[in-house]
N, C-alpha and C positions, 0 to 999 in steps of 0.2 A: 504494500500500500504506500503510494507516494505521499510526501508531505512538503509543505512550503518551508523554504529556508533561504537565508541570505548568505552569499559567498563573496569573499573579497578576492579579486583577481589581480589587483595591482593598485598603485597609488590612485586614490579617489575613484576606484572602480568596484562598486558593490552592485551585485545583481541578485534580484529575487528569482529563485529557481525552484523547479520541482526536483526534490531530492528523494533518494530511496529511504524508506523507513529504516530506522536503526535496527540492528540485529536484536533478537530477543535477549533480554538480560541473562547473563550467566551467573554462576555461583558468586554470591556476595554483591550482586549488582541489582539495580532497579531502573525501570524505564519511567522517566518523569515527563509530564506535560508541562511545558514552559508557559507560565501564565504572565510573568512580568520579568523584564530584564533591563538593566541599566547600561547606558553608554559611559564607559570609563575613559579617563585621559589616556591610558595606555592603548585603548582601542583606537583613539584618535591618532596616536603615533603610527600604529600599523596602517590605518586608513590613509594617512597623508604620505607616508614614505614606503609602505610595504616592508617595513622593518621596525624593530624596537631594540635598542642596544645592538648586540651582535646577532640577534635572531632575525633572519630574513625569511620573507614569504617565498617559498620555492614552488608552490602549487596552490590553487584556490582552496581556501578553507572557510568554514563558518566561524566568524569571530564571536566574541562576547564571553563574559565570565561572571557577571553579577546577575544572579537569577534565583527565582523561586517558582514553585508550581505544585502539582499534585502527582502522586505516584499512580501510574497506570497499571503496571505489573511488576513482578519481582522474579528473580532467579532463586535458586536454593540459598538458604541461610542469609537472608537479607538483613544482617545485623548492623545496627549503628551503636557505637559505644555510648552515645549520649541519648539516643531515643529508643533503644531496644529493638525489638523485632518490627520491621517496617511492613506495612500492609497496603494494598491498593486503596486509593482514596485518601491516604494521609497527605496532608499539606506539609511541604518541606521547603526550607532554604538549603541551598547546596553550596558547600565550600568548593570553589573551583580547583583548589590545589589537591593533587593526588600524590602525596609523598610515598616512598617505598616502604618506610617503616623499619628498614633493616640497615641502612647505611650509618656511618659514624655520626653524622649530624642528627639524623632522626633519633638515634639511640641516646644522644645527648640532650634531647628535648627541643631540638630546633628543626622541626619539619619544614619550615619555610626556607631553610637552606639545604634541603635534600639534594643530593648530587644526582639522583635518578628521578627527579620530579617530572610529572606530567601535569599540565595546566590547561584548563578549558580555554579554547580560543587562541592559544599561542602555538604557532606552527611547531610540530605537525599535528597537534591535537585540535579537533573541532570543538566549537563553542556552542553558545546557547541561543543565538539568533536564528532559531528554528522552532518548529512546533513541538518536537519531542527529542529527548536525548537520554542515552544510557550513561549512568554514573555509578561509581562504587557506593554501596549502601553506607559505608563508614563516613562518607562525606556529607551525609544528609542530617539535617537538624529539624525535628518536628516543630511546626509553628503553632503557638498558642492561638486561641480564638481571637484574641485582641489584635493580632497582626495579620494584615492582608498580604497578598502576594507582592505588592509593590514594596511594602515595608520589609518583607522578607528578602527581596532582591537588594535592598539598601543596607542589609546587615553586613555585606561584604566590604563596601567602602568604610562603613563605621568601624569594622574590625581593623582595617588598615590604620585608621586614625587612632584607635585605642592602642594598637601595637606601637605606633610612633611615640605616643606620650609615655607608655610604659617603658620603652627603650631608654628614655631620658632619665628614668628613675627620679621623677620630680617629687617635691615635697609641697604640702599646702603653703601657699603664700609665695611660691616661686613665681617670678614674672616671666612673660613669654611674648614673643612676636611671631606671627605667622605670615610668611610671604606667600601671597596668593589666596584669593577667596573663591576658588573654584570648589567643586564638591568635596574634595579631600581636605582642603584648607578649612572649609566651614565645619566639617565633621571633626577635624582636629580641634577647632575652637570648642565644640561641644564636649569632646573628650577632656580637654584642658580644664574646662569649667567643672566637670565631674571630679577631676583631681584637685580641685580647689586652688588652681593657679590664679594669681592676680597680681597686677593688672595683665590683661591679654590684649596686645596691640595686633591689628590686622592691616597689612599693606596690600593694596590692590589698585590697579589703574582703571578698571571698568566700574563706572559709578553704580550700576545696579547691583553688582556683586558686593561692593563696599557697603551699600545701604543695607543689604541683607546681613552682612557681617555685624554691622552696628545693631541691627534689630535683634540679633542673636546674642548680643552682649559683649562684642568686641569693641575696642577703641579704634576707630577708623583712621587710617593714614592714606591719603590719596597720593599715590606715587606719580600720577600724571600731572599734578598741579603743584607739587611741593617737593622739596628735597626730603625724601622719606627718612634718611639717616639723621639729618639735622633735626627734624621734628621729633623723632623718637628720643634723641639724646637730650633735647630740651625737656621733654616730658619725664625723663628718668634722671634729670639733674646730672647728665654726663656719664652716668654709670653704665647704661645699657641694660640688657635683660639677662636673666639667668639662662633661658633656653630660647634659641632661635630655630623655628621650624621652617624649612624651605619646602613649599608645596606648590611650586609653579612649574616652569619649564626647565629649571636647573641650568640656566645660562648665567647672565650677570647677577641673577637673583641670589646665587650662592655667595658671591662676594659681599653683596648687600647684607645678607643674613649674618655673615661673619663680622661685619663692621658694627652690627647692632648688638651682638652678644657682648656681655661684660667680660672683663679679664677673668680668666678661670671658668668661663661659661661653657655652655654646650651648644653644638650645632647639629641639628638632626635633619638629614637630607632625605626627603620623601619623594620629591619630583624626579622625573626621568628626563635626562638630557636628550634633545633631538639629535645632536651630533655625537653622542656617546663620549663626551668629554666632560671632565670635572675641572672647572676653572676657579681658582682662588689664589689670592696673593699669599705666598708663603710667609711673608713678614707679618701679615695680619694674624694668621693662625698661630705663628710661632711666638710673637710677642705677647699675645693674649693667653697663650697656653690653653688654647681651646681643645675640648674633647669633641671630635668629629665622629658622628654616628650615622651610618647609612642604613635606612630602614627598608627592609625587603618584605613586602606584602604583610603578612600577619601570622600569628600562631596562637592557638588556644583562646580565641577571642569570641567565638560565636555564642557560647552560653552567656557571657557578660553582655554582649550586644543585645541579645534577646531580652535579658533582664532590664536593661536600660530603656529599651523601646516599649516593652510591655508595661512597665511602671509609669511611663509618660515622662520620665526624666530627660529623654532625648526624643525629639520629634524629627525623625529622619525625613519625613515627607515635606518638611518645611523648605527643603532645598530644591524640590522638583518644580520645574517651570514648564516643561513640555511633555506631552504624551503622544506617541504615534503608534498606530497598529503595525504589526510585523511587516505587512506588505509595503509600508512606507519607510522602512528602515534606511534605504539610501538617502531619502530626503532628510531624514532626521540627522544622519551623520553629516551631511553637507551643511545644514544649519548650525550644528554644534561646532564643527571645525572652523566655520567662518564667524563664530560668535555673533550670530544674528538674533534679532528679536529678543534681546535681553535674556539669552539662554544661560542657565546655570546647570541644571541636571535634566537629562532626557531619559524617559522610561519608554521602553517598547513593550506593548501589550499584545497578547494573543487571545482575542475574544473567544 
């Protein structure tokens, strides 16, 4: 039975196609109907350049990795460590990372650094911008009634934000600046608030995103109209902040984040560089004695993310500005990549 899916063929070349139905789920696998999926900044990298970092698109694939839906069928022993025995009809959010569980990094508790990792939507593994997908049962997390599929899909970027803040080992009262008020930057703001960081500055050049950051509790700094470093230094009396989170395109924003961090402070790099280069003045980092941390995806965050959203402490849907049906995914990517129509976060739905 064929299904609708969207495949990336090259830079800015997404096509809606009839695809073969996924194979029946095997042992430890489930077939999931994708009800909602988010467009991530890393998806935009692949869309714009047909590569991300040193991973190149070598053949058409279905992109996408932020998703939730309902289980259609299961193979034998469909066990989830967190949700028990999975059954058809269960609503689940899916962790797109599929670590091996046996390599040194997995055994040390760092599955996000797995050396044998498979990841939905990253070549050569197909992703979620399709009607149905087979995934390991162990990557599924049962959704409580209070969370719809859209909220379930947004647990993945929230997890990325929670991991970034956790990586910095922050304490209540630590100050922060977040460079970039895209979806990840805004969710880092939410995660930093939960960690009781204050004050939290947000640097952004797109006014509608900066307005949303302010609405969510950040102190806005408009980098398009002011010297962002100078303004932050004035507001911190020349000290800088304890932790600077870079959540933009990892270009000149890395140096800016380093300049905003205090002496002895921390720099957490979350954004992905388009040219696969990390640019920072050696003297800035050396003189300040900065601790530089590179945040890779997330680990062990889904239970916490579910708790935060279910309790109402984090409203992940507050960042959603656009929704498109699956058949309009190419138009959605084009709008998102060009920053049109005050876009922040785009959700693809499968009615």
